[in-house]
C-alpha positions, -999 to +999 in steps of 0.1 A: -481+162+069-520+161+067-540+165+098-567+143+082-570+107+092-571+086+061-594+056+058-587+031+030-589-005+019-564-026-001-547-020-034-569-030-064-599-022-044-632-042-046-666-032-035-661-042+002-629-022+002-644+010-011-677+007+007-661+000+040-639+031+037-670+052+029-691+037+057-662+039+083-658+076+073-696+083+079-695+062+112-666+081+127-680+115+117-712+105+136-691+100+166-675+135+161-643+126+143-644+152+115-609+147+104-617+111+090-619+109+052-622+079+028-596+073+003-589+046-024-558+028-035-566+022-071-592+024-098-628+013-092-641-020-109-674-018-128-693-035-098-683-008-073-690+019-100-724+005-103-729+010-065-716+045-065-737+055-097-768+040-081-764+062-050-751+093-069-720+097-049-684+103-058-656+077-055-631+085-027-600+104-038-570+083-050-542+080-024-508+071-038-487+073-007-485+085+029-459+104+048-442+093+080-465+097+110-496+100+089-526+087+110-544+060+090-572+035+095-571+003+075-603-014+063-606-048+046-570-056+049-541-055+073-510-069+054-487-041+045-478-055+011-515-049+001-515-013+015-504+021+004-468+031-002-453+044+031-476+023+053-446+010+073-439+045+087-475+057+091-493+056+122-520+029+121-546+038+146-573+014+136-580-017+116-614-032+106-610-064+088-621-100+080-589-115+067-560-134+082-534-113+101-501-114+084-470-091+079-486-065+103-468-048+131-473-014+149-452+004+175-481+016+194-515+001+206-544+005+183-581-002+178-583-036+160-616-053+152-611-086+132-639-110+128-642-142+106-673-128+089-679-128+051-674-091+048-659-061+065-692-041+063-709-068+084-684-059+111-692-022+106-729-030+107-723-046+141-705-014+153-734+007+143-757-015+164-733-015+193-731+023+193-769+025+188-761+048+157-789+053+131-781+038+097-792+060+069-805+045+035-773+054+018-752+037+045-775+007+043-770+004+006-733+008+008-731-020+035-755-043+017-736-038-016-704-049+002-720-080+017-736-090-016-702-087-033-681-105-010-705-133-003-719-136-040-754-128-027-748-152+004-737-181-019-701-180-011-687-204+016-673-174+034-709-164+042-717-165+079-750-161+099-738-127+108-737-117+072-772-132+064-788-113+094-770-080+086-781-082+050-817-090+060-818-058+084-800-036+058-824-046+031-853-032+053-835+001+059-824+004+023-860-002+011-850-022-020-852-058-032-817-070-023-819-100-048-829-079-078-805-051-069-777-076-061-779-096-094-777-063-114-748-052-093-729-085-097-736-087-135-722-052-139-690-065-125-688-093-150-685-070-180-648-076-188-647-067-225-633-032-221-603-043-200-568-051-214-553-083-203-529-063-179-560-046-164-578-081-160-550-096-139-549-065-117-586-059-113-587-078-080-552-091-073-538-098-039-501-098-034-489-122-007-457-133+010-449-164+029-415-163+045-400-144+015-418-164-012-439-138-031-471-149-049-502-133-064-538-146-064-559-126-088-597-131-094-623-120-118-660-127-118-679-137-149-710-154-163-688-172-189-655-187-181-650-197-218-652-161-229-623-151-206-604-182-216-605-170-253-577-145-240-556-170-222-525-163-243-525-125-237-535-131-200-505-155-196-482-129-213-491-103-187-488-129-158-453-136-170-444-099-170-458-095-135-438-126-122-407-111-137-411-076-125-423-085-090-401-115-085-430-137-080-427-175-074-464-181-083-492-163-100-527-176-098-555-161-119-589-174-109-619-170-133-650-174-113-684-183-126-709-164-102-739-183-117-726-218-113-701-213-084-671-228-100-637-214-110-610-222-137-576-211-126-546-201-149-513-209-130-477-198-138-445-197-119-418-220-104-441-229-076-470-239-099-466-275-087-483-266-055-517-268-072-518-306-073-514-311-035-536-280-028-565-291-050-558-327-061-557-313-097-530-317-124-525-286-145-533-290-182-523-262-205-515-241-173-552-245-162-574-264-137-611-264-132-621-262-095-657-272-090-674-253-061-645-229-055-654-193-056-636-178-025-600-167-026-599-161+011-614-194+023-608-218-005-579-206-027-555-190-003-554-215+025-549-244+003-522-227-017-505-212+013-501-244+032-484-261+002-459-234-007 
């Protein structure tokens, strides 16, 4: 078993998941915990790759499973079905997260910092301030990138005053124009042309479980919903495969327009009838347009979860 302490975010990692792992690694090492190393549980999306290319740093190594007793720190997630293979037998010594707490249990006490902020990196920024640790330019850009991603440049309903204040301070440390940088970063993430339909539905997919009812809410960002909908048939075919292979009752694929702050959802599965009570929308051609809906965490999941 490795003596290292692995730090990682959820499967199908987004920018907050990767940046949080990298920042937490740097934070812990400043406190003298040299064994802490960042890892990732999947391939990077283009938005995250833009950030790492901008900074000239390597992506964390891929972690496919952990052994029994392996010490780990979870960032940007806590649900075991979103985590690494073997997590049930690992020793979770810490969690930094901004999501609901579900399907999570440990045999020993741990450090757990969960706050209802728009981004995990906003929590980490607060930890730097509390410890009075200096934030480097690289760390500032990593944290700022995560906040930009999770809050869609502070436009998402998940945005809190804490995120706004953190991003303002991080912009000063980073020495860059956050709006200009952020738009380029978000646009990089909307380039979906190179992805297969299978890759599209897995780019940012969250596996969820409510009392044995398994479902997935996947999301992609775009500047043209219509461009993605041209591939609806092949996207639906891959969704059907996932439903069969994973025993899902519902698969929701959200196509989010980051410029106009709306989403179109494609919905399949025996529980697809939850959409009408959840959003007051009737599915047509397995689709529904959700005006003003951009957040999985605050808008999609809560409404779907309470109607399943």
